N, C-alpha and C positions, 0 to 999 in steps of 0.2 A: 598674726600665728593661729591658726586653726586647732582645736582644740576637737576632738572625735570620742566620746563617746560610745562606751563600749556595753550595745543591750544584753543583761543577760539574764536568763527566769528570776522572778523574784519570789524567792523561797521565805517564807511568813515565817521563821522559827517560834513555835510554840513558851511557854513562859513555865515553870511546874508548876507552878497553881494550874494552867491548865492541863496538862498533861495531870495531876488528880486528879481534877474534876474529871477527866475520862473513861480515866483507871474506876475511878466510884460508879458512874453511874454506869460502866460492862458488867461490875463487880455484882451489884445492885439489882438486875436488869430481873426481873419473873420472868423472859423468855429461854430458852436458853439459844435460839439463836436470834437476833438482829440487822437487819441494812444497817444501813451504813446512814437513808434517810430517816432510819427510821433512832437510831441508836441519835445523831441531831436537833430530831423536833423532842425529844429524853433530857437533852444535856439542860443542867441549868442556864449559862447562857451561852449567843451565838459564838461559832465559832468562824472564822474562814474554813472553804472545805481544801484548800495548800495546805495551810497549819494541821487541820483533825487529819491531814493522809499523811504527813512526814509524823503524827502521833502513833497513827495508827502500825504503820511502818517499825519504829521499835517499838511499838509492842508485840508482833509479831515476833522480826528478831529476839527477844528477851525470854518467848516462847512464853506469855502469858495472854493471849491472844490464839486461835487458830480462826483461819479467814479462804470461804469456802463460796461456792457458786453460790449457797443460797444467804450468804448472809458472813458475821462474825458471833464470836462464842470466848468467853470467858476459860483458859481452860487451865490457868495458874490453882495449883495446890500446895497450902503451904502447913499441911499435917505432920508434924514434923516427924511419926510414924512411916508415913511413907516415905519420904526423906534416906531414912533410916532405911529402912526394907532395899532402896536402889544402890546405895549406898555399901552395903554388905551387898549386894547382887542375888538376896534371897527372893525366889520366887511368890510370888501373892495370890 
């Protein structure tokens, strides 16, 4: 009996520590926009490219980063006054 192995695209799923490391690096960056190559250089540990793409997709879907042609930037705002104003529909 011959077994046929299904070849699938390997996705390296990130650990929570890796996601937090990328988030912290993006939060603490001095530049307003950073390229993916520059982000890789600034990370304390090396991260697989596919794993980093999975993390960046998650951060973009959760509205923590914005990805543009020039690069990416941290956009999450934890200001409670801003959140309250948004919830109440007040203009700023």
